C-alpha positions as CSV (number, residue, x, y, z in Angstrom):
1,X,7.7,-1.6,37.2
2,X,8.7,-1.3,33.6
3,X,10.5,-3.6,31.2
4,X,14.0,-2.8,30.4
5,X,17.5,-4.2,29.8
6,X,16.4,-6.0,26.7
7,X,19.1,-8.2,25.4
8,X,19.7,-11.4,23.5
9,X,20.1,-14.7,25.5
10,X,23.7,-15.0,26.5
11,X,26.0,-17.2,28.6
12,X,24.9,-15.2,31.6
13,X,21.4,-16.4,31.3
14,X,22.6,-20.0,31.2
15,X,24.8,-19.4,34.2
16,X,21.7,-18.2,36.2
17,X,19.9,-21.4,35.2
18,X,22.9,-23.4,36.3
19,X,22.5,-22.2,39.8
20,X,19.4,-24.4,40.3
21,X,21.2,-27.0,42.2
22,X,22.2,-24.5,44.9
23,X,18.7,-23.2,45.4
24,X,16.0,-24.5,47.8
25,X,13.6,-25.6,45.1
26,X,10.7,-26.4,47.5
27,X,10.9,-22.8,48.7
28,X,11.0,-21.5,45.1
29,X,7.9,-23.6,44.3
30,X,6.0,-22.2,47.3
31,X,6.9,-18.6,46.5
32,X,5.9,-19.2,42.9
33,X,2.5,-20.6,44.0
34,X,1.7,-17.7,46.4
35,X,2.8,-15.3,43.6
36,X,0.2,-16.8,41.2
37,X,-2.5,-16.5,43.9
38,X,-1.5,-12.9,44.7
39,X,-1.8,-11.8,41.1
40,X,-4.4,-14.0,39.5
41,X,-4.8,-14.4,35.7
42,X,-8.1,-14.6,34.0
43,X,-7.2,-17.7,32.1
44,X,-5.1,-20.5,33.7
45,X,-4.3,-23.7,31.8
46,X,-1.8,-26.5,32.4
47,X,0.2,-28.4,29.8
48,X,1.8,-31.0,32.0
49,X,3.5,-28.9,34.6
50,X,3.7,-25.8,32.4
51,X,1.3,-23.2,33.8
52,X,0.0,-21.0,31.0
53,X,-1.5,-17.7,32.3
54,X,-3.3,-15.2,30.1
55,X,-5.3,-12.1,30.6
56,X,-7.0,-10.2,27.7
57,X,-7.6,-7.0,29.7
58,X,-4.1,-6.5,31.2
59,X,-0.7,-6.7,29.5
60,X,1.3,-7.6,32.7
61,X,4.0,-10.1,31.9
62,X,3.2,-12.1,35.0
63,X,-0.4,-12.5,33.8
64,X,0.6,-13.4,30.2
65,X,3.4,-16.0,30.3
66,X,4.2,-19.7,30.2
67,X,5.5,-20.8,33.7
68,X,7.3,-24.2,33.7
69,X,7.1,-25.6,37.3
70,X,9.1,-28.8,37.1
71,X,12.8,-29.0,35.8
72,X,12.2,-32.6,34.7
73,X,9.2,-31.9,32.5
74,X,10.9,-31.3,29.1
75,X,9.1,-33.6,26.7
76,X,7.9,-32.4,23.2
77,X,9.3,-28.9,23.7
78,X,8.8,-27.6,20.2
79,X,5.2,-29.0,19.9
80,X,4.2,-27.6,23.3
81,X,5.6,-24.2,22.5
82,X,3.7,-24.1,19.2
83,X,0.5,-25.0,21.1
84,X,1.2,-22.2,23.6
85,X,1.9,-19.8,20.8
86,X,-1.6,-20.4,19.3
87,X,-3.2,-19.7,22.7
88,X,-1.2,-16.5,23.1
89,X,-2.2,-15.4,19.6
90,X,-5.9,-15.9,20.4
91,X,-5.3,-13.3,23.2
92,X,-3.3,-11.0,20.9
93,X,-0.2,-11.6,23.0
94,X,3.3,-12.6,22.0
95,X,4.4,-16.0,23.2
96,X,6.4,-15.4,26.4
97,X,8.1,-17.9,28.7
98,X,9.0,-16.9,32.3
99,X,12.3,-18.6,33.0
100,X,12.8,-19.4,36.7
101,X,14.9,-21.9,38.5
102,X,12.1,-24.4,37.9
103,X,12.5,-24.1,34.1
104,X,13.9,-27.3,32.6
105,X,17.5,-26.8,31.3
106,X,16.5,-28.5,28.1
107,X,13.9,-25.8,27.5
108,X,16.4,-23.1,28.2
109,X,18.8,-24.7,25.8
110,X,16.1,-24.9,23.1
111,X,15.3,-21.2,23.5
112,X,19.0,-20.3,23.4
113,X,19.5,-22.4,20.2
114,X,16.5,-20.7,18.6
115,X,17.7,-17.2,19.4
116,X,15.0,-16.3,21.9
117,X,15.3,-12.8,23.4
118,X,15.8,-12.5,27.2
119,X,14.6,-9.4,29.0
120,X,13.3,-7.9,32.2
121,X,15.3,-9.7,34.9
122,X,13.5,-9.6,38.2
123,X,14.5,-10.6,41.8
124,X,12.3,-12.4,44.3
125,X,13.2,-11.2,47.7
126,X,12.1,-12.1,51.2
127,X,12.5,-10.8,54.8
128,X,11.8,-12.4,58.1
129,X,9.1,-10.8,60.2
130,X,9.2,-12.9,63.4
131,X,12.0,-11.0,65.1
132,X,11.5,-7.7,63.4
133,X,11.1,-4.6,65.6
134,X,8.5,-2.1,64.5
135,X,8.7,0.4,67.4
136,X,5.7,2.3,68.6
137,X,4.4,3.6,65.3
138,X,0.7,4.1,64.6
139,X,-1.0,1.4,62.5
140,X,-2.2,2.6,59.2
141,X,-5.5,1.0,58.3
142,X,-6.1,-0.3,54.7
143,X,-8.9,1.2,52.6
144,X,-11.8,-0.8,51.3
145,X,-12.5,1.2,48.1
146,X,-10.9,-0.7,45.3
147,X,-11.8,2.0,42.7
148,X,-10.1,4.7,44.7
149,X,-7.0,2.5,45.2
150,X,-6.9,1.7,41.4
151,X,-7.2,5.4,40.6
152,X,-4.3,6.2,42.8
153,X,-2.2,3.4,41.2
154,X,-2.9,4.7,37.7
155,X,-2.3,8.3,38.8
156,X,1.1,7.6,40.4
157,X,2.3,5.4,37.6
158,X,0.9,7.7,34.9
159,X,-0.8,4.7,33.3
160,X,-3.6,4.7,30.8
161,X,-6.9,5.3,32.6
162,X,-8.4,2.7,30.3
163,X,-6.6,0.1,32.4
164,X,-8.7,0.8,35.5
165,X,-11.3,-1.8,34.8
166,X,-8.7,-4.6,34.2
167,X,-6.7,-3.7,37.3
168,X,-9.8,-3.5,39.5
169,X,-10.8,-6.9,38.1
170,X,-7.4,-8.5,39.0
171,X,-7.5,-7.0,42.6
172,X,-11.1,-8.2,43.1
173,X,-10.1,-11.7,42.0
174,X,-7.5,-12.1,44.7
175,X,-8.7,-14.8,47.0
176,X,-6.3,-14.5,50.0
177,X,-6.8,-11.6,52.4
178,X,-5.4,-8.4,51.0
179,X,-4.8,-4.9,52.3
180,X,-5.0,-1.8,50.1
181,X,-2.8,1.0,51.5
182,X,-2.9,4.6,50.3
183,X,-1.0,7.7,51.4
184,X,-2.5,11.0,50.4
185,X,-1.4,14.6,50.6
186,X,-4.0,17.4,51.0
187,X,-2.5,19.3,48.0
188,X,-0.9,16.6,45.8
189,X,-3.4,13.9,46.3
190,X,-2.2,10.2,46.4
191,X,1.5,10.0,47.0
192,X,2.1,6.2,47.6
193,X,0.2,3.0,47.2
194,X,0.8,-0.6,48.2
195,X,-1.2,-3.9,47.9
196,X,-0.3,-6.6,50.5
197,X,-1.6,-10.1,50.0
198,X,-1.7,-12.3,53.1
199,X,-1.4,-16.0,52.3
200,X,-1.1,-18.1,55.5
201,X,2.3,-17.2,56.9
202,X,3.6,-15.4,53.8
203,X,2.7,-11.8,52.8
204,X,3.4,-10.5,49.3
205,X,3.9,-6.8,48.7
206,X,2.4,-5.9,45.3
207,X,1.7,-2.7,43.4
208,X,4.2,-0.8,45.5
209,X,4.6,2.7,44.1
210,X,5.7,6.2,45.3
211,X,4.9,9.4,43.5
212,X,8.1,10.9,42.0
213,X,7.3,14.2,43.6
214,X,7.8,12.9,47.1
215,X,10.6,10.4,46.5
216,X,13.6,10.8,48.7
217,X,11.5,12.0,51.7
218,X,11.1,8.7,53.4
219,X,7.6,8.1,52.1
220,X,8.5,4.7,50.6
221,X,10.2,3.6,53.8
222,X,7.1,4.6,55.8
223,X,4.8,2.8,53.4
224,X,6.9,-0.4,53.5
225,X,6.9,-0.3,57.3
226,X,3.1,0.0,57.2
227,X,2.8,-3.0,55.0
228,X,5.2,-5.2,57.0
229,X,3.5,-4.2,60.3
230,X,0.1,-5.1,59.0
231,X,1.3,-8.4,57.7
232,X,3.0,-9.3,60.9
233,X,-0.1,-8.5,63.0
234,X,-2.0,-10.9,60.9
235,X,0.4,-13.8,61.5
236,X,2.8,-13.5,58.6
237,X,6.2,-14.8,59.4
238,X,7.9,-13.7,56.2
239,X,7.2,-11.1,53.5
240,X,8.2,-11.4,49.9
241,X,8.2,-9.2,46.8
242,X,9.3,-9.1,43.2
243,X,11.3,-6.2,41.8
244,X,13.1,-5.6,38.5
245,X,16.8,-5.9,38.8
246,X,17.5,-2.5,37.3
247,X,15.2,-0.6,39.7
248,X,18.1,0.7,41.9
249,X,16.0,2.9,44.0
250,X,13.5,0.2,44.9
251,X,16.3,-2.3,45.6
252,X,18.0,0.1,47.9
253,X,14.7,0.6,49.8
254,X,14.1,-3.2,50.1
255,X,17.6,-4.1,51.0
256,X,17.6,-1.4,53.6
257,X,14.5,-3.0,55.1
258,X,16.3,-6.3,55.3
259,X,15.0,-8.0,52.2
260,X,17.4,-10.4,50.5
261,X,17.3,-12.2,47.1
262,X,16.0,-15.8,47.0
263,X,16.1,-16.3,43.3
264,X,15.7,-14.4,40.0
265,X,13.8,-14.9,36.8
266,X,13.7,-13.4,33.2
267,X,11.2,-13.4,30.4
268,X,11.9,-15.0,27.0
269,X,10.3,-14.4,23.6
270,X,11.1,-15.9,20.2
271,X,13.2,-13.9,17.8
272,X,15.2,-10.7,18.1
């Protein structure tokens, strides 16, 4: 996924935060927790209930952000943001707050008043697996070779090969059971990848990508079905994923598979 739709904080951002009362916050908290375990940061520190995640080797926004986890924890906002900014500077990262339904309204108001930029809106979606019908398809077994999987991820995404070590380190640090899935073509090589992280009765679909050369041929749908089948066979009752709101192709695939939005989040940084 790539960052896009960069825009200043507006009333729309405030409206999204105002929907907190209508959300199932315990469910949001649980999905946030499994998300952190599914994509572990190298450095994890708490300031009250603010979770500060940093990773020197990988620039993923999820790995380099302040994540407030309690809407009632809004004491000393300017001081705590300044302390967080110094930590981010030590890692060569810009201070970034991940604004979710758990973010205190007072913190959101502070960022709005200070002119913080809002960007990269993403949706957290889930689908029930208990009653799902999978038909008689053949199970596709996950691979064990992390290096081979990472090479495929980088090749499909056209990422910098220098990111291989950092991505492999993240995947190796995942503690819950995970499945690495890879589709390959004899002539084209890797055509699709997916990482599924099984955490009790929840399964997160991570690193889902399809080579642009085979898009529109049902490869993404087949890979998604493989992921969900594997998760259900291991006891998952629900699958979840995160997708950027402007990724229309991915949204169409996920909604077609029965996924629906639970909540959304954006990233905020100081200044224009």
